PLY file of the C-alpha trace (Angstrom):
ply
format ascii 1.0
element vertex 56
property float x
property float y
property float z
element edge 55
property int vertex1
property int vertex2
end_header
-6.05 -3.69 -11.96
-8.78 -6.18 -12.98
-10.71 -7.93 -10.90
-9.53 -11.20 -12.04
-5.85 -10.50 -12.19
-6.44 -9.40 -8.34
-8.50 -12.56 -7.38
-5.65 -14.67 -9.18
-2.80 -12.61 -6.93
-5.09 -13.51 -3.80
-5.19 -17.21 -4.47
-1.71 -17.69 -5.75
-1.01 -15.93 -2.12
-3.08 -18.87 -0.37
-1.76 -21.29 -2.11
1.73 -20.08 -1.31
0.42 -19.93 2.47
2.22 -16.39 2.82
1.69 -14.15 5.98
0.15 -11.46 4.10
-1.30 -10.75 0.90
-0.39 -7.28 -0.34
-0.59 -5.63 -4.27
0.09 -3.61 -6.16
3.87 -4.21 -4.48
4.64 -0.39 -4.73
1.78 0.95 -2.66
2.33 -1.84 -0.15
5.61 -1.26 0.48
5.33 2.55 0.48
2.65 1.98 3.14
5.12 -0.38 5.26
7.78 2.20 4.54
5.06 5.00 6.07
4.28 2.93 9.09
7.88 2.93 10.18
8.51 6.58 10.30
7.83 8.79 13.40
4.11 10.09 14.21
5.27 13.91 13.82
7.03 12.76 9.98
4.48 10.64 9.19
1.29 13.42 9.82
3.42 15.57 7.99
3.93 13.80 4.85
0.79 12.73 4.73
-0.41 16.08 4.81
1.68 17.73 2.44
0.27 14.34 -0.01
-3.29 15.36 0.68
-2.57 18.78 -0.74
-1.15 18.24 -3.54
-4.06 15.72 -4.28
-6.38 18.55 -3.70
-4.46 20.74 -5.94
-4.50 18.24 -8.91
0 1
1 2
2 3
3 4
4 5
5 6
6 7
7 8
8 9
9 10
10 11
11 12
12 13
13 14
14 15
15 16
16 17
17 18
18 19
19 20
20 21
21 22
22 23
23 24
24 25
25 26
26 27
27 28
28 29
29 30
30 31
31 32
32 33
33 34
34 35
35 36
36 37
37 38
38 39
39 40
40 41
41 42
42 43
43 44
44 45
45 46
46 47
47 48
48 49
49 50
50 51
51 52
52 53
53 54
54 55
């Protein structure tokens, strides 16, 4: 994402007086979902994703 696009999204969020400004949407939705998981499952998922990232 270009800095100008990010700045425009942040400004739009301020104008709407939203509670939070989160983008890109997919990443924000994924992190919110992961926060709802129980700790053992969350850590297992994060460990799996780190191993996968190291292999690439």
